[in-house]
LUMROKE-78038 format. One line per field, with one value per residue (C-alpha): residue number from 1; residue in three letters; z, x, y; chain. Coordinates in nm, 3 decimals. Layout:
i = c(NUM_...) .
aa = c(ALA_...) .
w = c(Z_...) .
u = c(X_...) .
v = c(Y_...) .
ch = c(A_...) .
! end
This chain:
i = c(1_2_3_4_5_6_7_8_9_10_11_12_13_14_15_16_17_18_19_20_21_22_23_24_25_26_27_28_29_30_31_32_33_34_35_36_37_38_39_40_41_42_43_44_45_46_47_48_49_50_51_52_53_54_55_56_57_58_59_60_61_62_63_64_65_66_67_68_69_70_71_72_73_74_75_76_77_78_79_80_81_82_83_84_85_86_87_88_89_90_91_92_93_94_95_96_97_98_99_100_101_102_103_104_105_106_107_108_109_110_111_112_113_114_115_116_117_118_119_120_121_122_123_124_125_126_127_128_129_130_131_132_133_134_135_136_137_138_139_140_141_142_143_144_145_146_147_148_149_150_151_152_153_154_155_156_157_158_159_160_161_162_163_164_165_166_167_168_169_170_171_172_173_174_175_176_177_178_179_180_181_182_183_184_185_186_187_188_189_190_191_192_193_194_195_196_197_198_199_200_201_202_203_204_205_206_207_208_209_210_211_212_213_214_215_216_217_218_219_220_221_222_223_224_225_226_227_228_229_230_231_232_233_234_235_236_237_238_239_240_241_242_243_244_245_246_247_248_249_250_251_252_253_254_255_256_257_258_259_260_261_262_263_264_265_266_267_268_269_270_271_272_273_274_275_276_277_278_279_280_281_282_283_284_285_286_287_288_289_290_291_292_293_294_295_296_297_298_299_300_301_302_303_304_305_306_307_308_309_310_311_312_313_314_315_316_317_318_319_320_321_322_323_324_325_326_327) .
aa = c(UNK_UNK_UNK_UNK_UNK_UNK_UNK_UNK_UNK_UNK_UNK_UNK_UNK_UNK_UNK_UNK_UNK_UNK_UNK_UNK_UNK_UNK_UNK_UNK_UNK_UNK_UNK_UNK_UNK_UNK_UNK_UNK_UNK_UNK_UNK_UNK_UNK_UNK_UNK_UNK_UNK_UNK_UNK_UNK_UNK_UNK_UNK_UNK_UNK_UNK_UNK_UNK_UNK_UNK_UNK_UNK_UNK_UNK_UNK_UNK_UNK_UNK_UNK_UNK_UNK_UNK_UNK_UNK_UNK_UNK_UNK_UNK_UNK_UNK_UNK_UNK_UNK_UNK_UNK_UNK_UNK_UNK_UNK_UNK_UNK_UNK_UNK_UNK_UNK_UNK_UNK_UNK_UNK_UNK_UNK_UNK_UNK_UNK_UNK_UNK_UNK_UNK_UNK_UNK_UNK_UNK_UNK_UNK_UNK_UNK_UNK_UNK_UNK_UNK_UNK_UNK_UNK_UNK_UNK_UNK_UNK_UNK_UNK_UNK_UNK_UNK_UNK_UNK_UNK_UNK_UNK_UNK_UNK_UNK_UNK_UNK_UNK_UNK_UNK_UNK_UNK_UNK_UNK_UNK_UNK_UNK_UNK_UNK_UNK_UNK_UNK_UNK_UNK_UNK_UNK_UNK_UNK_UNK_UNK_UNK_UNK_UNK_UNK_UNK_UNK_UNK_UNK_UNK_UNK_UNK_UNK_UNK_UNK_UNK_UNK_UNK_UNK_UNK_UNK_UNK_UNK_UNK_UNK_UNK_UNK_UNK_UNK_UNK_UNK_UNK_UNK_UNK_UNK_UNK_UNK_UNK_UNK_UNK_UNK_UNK_UNK_UNK_UNK_UNK_UNK_UNK_UNK_UNK_UNK_UNK_UNK_UNK_UNK_UNK_UNK_UNK_UNK_UNK_UNK_UNK_UNK_UNK_UNK_UNK_UNK_UNK_UNK_UNK_UNK_UNK_UNK_UNK_UNK_UNK_UNK_UNK_UNK_UNK_UNK_UNK_UNK_UNK_UNK_UNK_UNK_UNK_UNK_UNK_UNK_UNK_UNK_UNK_UNK_UNK_UNK_UNK_UNK_UNK_UNK_UNK_UNK_UNK_UNK_UNK_UNK_UNK_UNK_UNK_UNK_UNK_UNK_UNK_UNK_UNK_UNK_UNK_UNK_UNK_UNK_UNK_UNK_UNK_UNK_UNK_UNK_UNK_UNK_UNK_UNK_UNK_UNK_UNK_UNK_UNK_UNK_UNK_UNK_UNK_UNK_UNK_UNK_UNK_UNK_UNK_UNK_UNK_UNK_UNK_UNK_UNK_UNK_UNK_UNK_UNK_UNK_UNK_UNK_UNK_UNK_UNK_UNK_UNK_UNK_UNK_UNK_UNK_UNK) .
w = c(0.993_1.145_1.171_0.804_0.707_0.898_0.743_0.396_0.466_0.592_0.278_0.063_0.247_0.183_-0.192_-0.343_-0.655_-0.828_-1.101_-1.311_-1.528_-1.760_-1.996_-2.368_-2.374_-2.100_-2.251_-2.355_-2.012_-1.840_-2.036_-1.934_-1.570_-1.587_-1.754_-1.440_-1.206_-1.215_-0.936_-1.174_-1.401_-1.669_-1.686_-1.949_-1.986_-2.287_-2.369_-2.581_-2.644_-2.699_-3.013_-2.821_-2.735_-2.366_-2.231_-2.250_-2.027_-1.911_-1.660_-1.770_-1.511_-1.247_-1.026_-1.008_-0.833_-0.501_-0.231_-0.480_-0.492_-0.779_-0.947_-1.232_-1.447_-1.555_-1.801_-1.777_-2.098_-2.185_-2.024_-2.279_-2.138_-1.767_-1.718_-1.862_-1.651_-1.336_-1.398_-1.392_-1.101_-0.890_-0.982_-0.920_-0.539_-0.503_-0.651_-0.305_-0.385_-0.099_-0.187_-0.464_-0.602_-0.857_-1.048_-1.209_-1.315_-1.428_-1.225_-1.516_-1.325_-1.097_-1.237_-1.166_-0.790_-0.682_-0.670_-0.722_-0.757_-0.689_-0.961_-1.029_-1.018_-0.870_-1.080_-0.897_-0.588_-0.788_-0.922_-0.574_-0.437_-0.713_-0.645_-0.270_-0.312_-0.468_-0.277_-0.020_-0.089_0.166_0.260_0.326_0.145_-0.210_-0.255_-0.507_-0.677_-0.845_-0.984_-0.925_-0.849_-0.953_-0.612_-0.286_-0.104_-0.327_-0.105_0.141_-0.120_-0.083_0.173_0.428_0.206_-0.011_0.074_-0.169_-0.241_-0.408_-0.599_-0.811_-1.141_-1.034_-0.958_-1.328_-1.424_-1.178_-1.313_-1.669_-1.579_-1.421_-1.753_-1.942_-2.019_-1.864_-1.550_-1.333_-1.514_-1.477_-1.304_-1.244_-1.320_-1.203_-1.410_-1.099_-0.721_-0.736_-0.921_-0.679_-0.379_-0.532_-0.642_-0.491_-0.200_-0.445_-0.650_-0.386_-0.488_-0.820_-0.853_-0.887_-1.084_-1.003_-1.263_-1.209_-1.426_-1.393_-1.560_-1.789_-1.931_-2.090_-2.110_-1.869_-1.885_-1.750_-1.554_-1.336_-0.970_-0.828_-0.940_-1.226_-1.529_-1.698_-1.846_-1.717_-1.898_-1.739_-1.704_-1.653_-1.422_-1.380_-1.315_-1.646_-1.975_-2.177_-2.457_-2.347_-2.371_-2.029_-2.104_-2.427_-2.246_-1.971_-2.232_-2.393_-2.060_-1.953_-2.288_-2.269_-1.929_-2.060_-2.023_-2.229_-2.331_-2.202_-2.159_-2.000_-1.789_-1.710_-1.557_-1.758_-2.123_-2.186_-2.502_-2.620_-2.989_-3.077_-2.902_-2.871_-3.234_-3.134_-2.959_-3.236_-3.400_-3.739_-3.628_-3.777_-3.514_-3.252_-3.357_-3.060_-2.823_-2.616_-2.613_-2.448_-2.357_-2.112_-2.030_-1.867_-2.017_-1.793_-2.101_-2.358_-2.648_-2.625_-2.604_-2.935_-3.098_-3.009_-3.077_-3.244_-3.256_-3.122_-2.864_-2.687_-2.470_-2.264_-1.913_-1.828_-1.498_-1.537_-1.277_-1.028_-1.072_-1.026_-0.696_-0.586_-0.640_-0.368_-0.102) .
u = c(2.250_1.931_2.095_2.198_1.843_1.697_1.954_1.868_1.498_1.571_1.769_1.487_1.235_1.447_1.409_1.066_0.923_0.777_0.514_0.596_0.333_0.419_0.267_0.330_0.590_0.794_0.800_1.166_1.277_1.056_1.224_1.565_1.454_1.336_1.664_1.850_1.675_1.521_1.293_1.102_0.831_0.678_0.300_0.082_-0.222_-0.450_-0.438_-0.747_-0.991_-1.363_-1.489_-1.525_-1.154_-1.183_-0.975_-1.095_-0.843_-0.786_-0.530_-0.417_-0.380_-0.546_-0.648_-0.286_-0.185_-0.349_-0.084_0.186_0.417_0.305_0.468_0.384_0.636_0.467_0.549_0.344_0.487_0.174_-0.162_-0.327_-0.171_-0.200_-0.568_-0.543_-0.236_-0.395_-0.692_-0.460_-0.253_-0.567_-0.688_-0.374_-0.348_-0.715_-0.645_-0.537_-0.170_0.075_0.237_0.227_0.511_0.468_0.783_0.747_1.105_1.019_0.773_0.663_0.497_0.797_0.906_0.562_0.583_0.542_0.271_0.436_0.115_-0.253_-0.399_-0.091_-0.165_0.106_0.040_0.316_0.098_-0.205_-0.019_0.113_-0.242_-0.363_-0.082_-0.133_-0.483_-0.374_-0.564_-0.359_-0.271_-0.287_0.071_-0.003_0.071_0.203_0.578_0.639_0.981_1.084_1.425_1.579_1.263_1.303_1.254_1.338_1.045_0.806_0.851_0.622_0.345_0.271_0.022_0.065_-0.108_0.204_0.571_0.779_1.127_1.341_1.630_1.905_2.069_2.402_2.566_2.523_2.705_2.989_3.034_3.052_3.297_3.536_3.541_3.673_4.048_4.088_3.890_4.150_4.093_3.717_3.538_3.166_2.972_2.626_2.417_2.269_2.255_1.953_2.147_2.438_2.207_2.060_2.378_2.700_2.711_2.695_2.986_3.204_3.520_3.528_3.647_3.337_3.228_2.904_2.741_2.479_2.232_2.250_2.034_2.196_1.928_1.668_1.904_1.987_2.362_2.533_2.852_3.085_3.012_3.292_3.547_3.796_3.725_4.065_4.222_3.943_3.691_3.389_3.059_2.750_2.505_2.133_1.812_1.637_1.661_1.384_1.503_1.866_1.935_2.096_2.327_2.441_2.521_2.706_2.913_3.016_3.121_3.315_3.495_3.579_3.739_3.967_3.778_3.952_3.611_3.256_2.995_2.651_2.444_2.074_1.862_1.556_1.599_1.257_1.348_1.002_0.963_1.280_1.497_1.766_1.854_2.052_2.306_2.373_2.712_2.544_2.426_2.653_2.874_2.805_3.075_3.296_3.041_2.961_3.190_2.919_2.557_2.434_2.067_1.883_1.592_1.334_1.177_1.123_1.027_1.360_1.556_1.407_1.462_1.833_1.934_2.279_2.306_2.624_2.699_2.412_2.455_2.180_2.257_1.984_1.797_1.703_1.945_1.860_1.486_1.535_1.711_1.437_1.172_1.339_1.309) .
v = c(-4.026_-3.884_-3.540_-3.554_-3.647_-3.354_-3.117_-3.242_-3.185_-2.834_-2.754_-2.886_-2.670_-2.360_-2.406_-2.350_-2.504_-2.198_-2.190_-1.884_-1.716_-1.428_-1.174_-1.205_-0.928_-1.096_-1.445_-1.431_-1.309_-1.568_-1.846_-1.715_-1.703_-2.065_-2.159_-2.045_-2.288_-2.635_-2.510_-2.282_-2.421_-2.202_-2.186_-2.025_-1.803_-1.775_-1.405_-1.353_-1.071_-1.048_-0.875_-0.548_-0.555_-0.639_-0.930_-1.289_-1.464_-1.820_-1.948_-2.293_-2.571_-2.353_-2.649_-2.767_-2.443_-2.528_-2.531_-2.424_-2.122_-1.902_-1.601_-1.368_-1.177_-0.854_-0.579_-0.260_-0.117_0.081_0.161_-0.069_-0.387_-0.311_-0.401_-0.752_-0.826_-0.687_-0.916_-1.218_-1.081_-1.041_-1.392_-1.601_-1.564_-1.666_-2.010_-2.131_-2.064_-2.121_-1.787_-1.530_-1.319_-1.042_-0.944_-0.602_-0.520_-0.166_0.042_0.263_0.546_0.587_0.923_1.074_1.060_1.423_1.687_2.024_2.223_2.171_1.953_1.739_1.365_1.143_0.832_0.643_0.660_0.545_0.242_0.159_0.166_-0.067_-0.316_-0.287_-0.431_-0.761_-1.034_-1.221_-1.584_-1.865_-1.776_-1.410_-1.084_-1.069_-1.026_-0.747_-0.741_-0.414_-0.313_0.029_0.223_0.586_0.749_0.576_0.735_0.542_0.239_0.419_0.441_0.069_-0.057_-0.333_-0.590_-0.630_-0.679_-0.471_-0.604_-0.339_-0.491_-0.335_-0.420_-0.267_-0.607_-0.694_-0.375_-0.439_-0.790_-0.656_-0.379_-0.629_-0.816_-0.513_-0.505_-0.157_-0.242_-0.068_0.265_0.297_0.583_0.618_0.936_1.036_1.279_1.443_1.423_1.193_0.924_0.967_0.915_0.599_0.429_0.565_0.319_0.028_0.165_0.327_0.137_0.330_0.691_0.909_1.211_1.395_1.618_1.884_2.074_2.452_2.711_2.967_3.194_2.968_2.671_2.389_2.323_2.010_2.073_1.870_1.931_1.715_1.458_1.442_1.219_1.278_0.961_0.734_0.521_0.692_0.507_0.724_0.542_0.614_0.425_0.496_0.680_0.841_1.073_1.047_1.420_1.441_1.147_1.313_1.638_1.449_1.268_1.595_1.747_1.437_1.418_1.788_1.727_1.455_1.128_0.859_0.725_0.735_0.461_0.451_0.215_0.242_-0.031_0.066_0.159_0.314_0.509_0.625_0.707_0.511_0.769_0.498_0.571_0.881_0.655_0.403_0.404_0.443_0.784_1.049_1.206_0.935_0.688_0.762_0.915_0.604_0.304_0.091_0.149_-0.114_-0.172_-0.460_-0.652_-0.482_-0.316_-0.595_-0.367_-0.187_-0.512_-0.625_-0.286_-0.252_-0.614_-0.629_-0.251_-0.097_0.033_-0.142_-0.450_-0.615_-0.737_-0.985_-0.974_-1.342_-1.482_-1.211_-1.272_-1.647_-1.574_-1.331_-1.598_-1.806_-1.536) .
ch = c(A_A_A_A_A_A_A_A_A_A_A_A_A_A_A_A_A_A_A_A_A_A_A_A_A_A_A_A_A_A_A_A_A_A_A_A_A_A_A_A_A_A_A_A_A_A_A_A_A_A_A_A_A_A_A_A_A_A_A_A_A_A_A_A_A_A_A_A_A_A_A_A_A_A_A_A_A_A_A_A_A_A_A_A_A_A_A_A_A_A_A_A_A_A_A_A_A_A_A_A_A_A_A_A_A_A_A_A_A_A_A_A_A_A_A_A_A_A_A_A_A_A_A_A_A_A_A_A_A_A_A_A_A_A_A_A_A_A_A_A_A_A_A_A_A_A_A_A_A_A_A_A_A_A_A_A_A_A_A_A_A_A_A_A_A_A_A_A_A_A_A_A_A_A_A_A_A_A_A_A_A_A_A_A_A_A_A_A_A_A_A_A_A_A_A_A_A_A_A_A_A_A_A_A_A_A_A_A_A_A_A_A_A_A_A_A_A_A_A_A_A_A_A_A_A_A_A_A_A_A_A_A_A_A_A_A_A_A_A_A_A_A_A_A_A_A_A_A_A_A_A_A_A_A_A_A_A_A_A_A_A_A_A_A_A_A_A_A_A_A_A_A_A_A_A_A_A_A_A_A_A_A_A_A_A_A_A_A_A_A_A_A_A_A_A_A_A_A_A_A_A_A_A_A_A_A_A_A_A_A_A_A_A_A_A_A_A_A_A_A_A_A_A_A_A_A_A) .
! end
């Protein structure tokens, strides 16, 4: 009986009661995360502004956070919302929290990670430095959860004061693909070598096609580098999409080489300037271009914009985030 009691206590200690704060844009996702676990309690912040436009913020129930595990679900969708969230992120660990976890599903500066000539500014490095200076909590460094960061080397941009946890949305895609009736006739395509390097080990039980961009005169042409898409339902996989031009060109090449149909998956559907509209089935000429277009809910603005619009489907990160908060 004593052994059973100790085991029960050990199991209880492995599971943390987490107080989850969130920005306004991430409220829907935060509620889904809390819905996945009784161990997660949603907390709120008063997001107000002074007359001059600068933030006037208040963390509700701040005194109750002493000795508690605290997390914040962020969304850096634009430069205008980053400062107010950073102000809260820097404040929460200082409230004598037992631990602090920052969930930033989409690392927005991730595609600006290189300096190719003198004068270029690698804003991914700047953002990593900002996040690396989050104050430590009573439990130690901040845990930073990011999904499918654009370049793997960016993990080295973060300092020792944070513990980056890089997670992937690919398990959500695999689960969805196994639900399809033709799951035994699916192949995976990568738009370039970078996408192949990031994801091929997670999808190695599917036949693969790798595309490549080559320059012909002033044009960049997409071609198939290796693999055969003929007769397969081919799913193009990448970490993010902006305008979607590369995905469109990949679809055309795959269809020309005999693909039965083509779909796409990206973890982060950024789609600036409503560029998602080119993929909707209402768009003339796109009716049969993409059978499915899967994204996650890492970019809340896009999720709202594409709701109930074919061929889009949202694969929620909520369950995965709930699991990450227990690490």
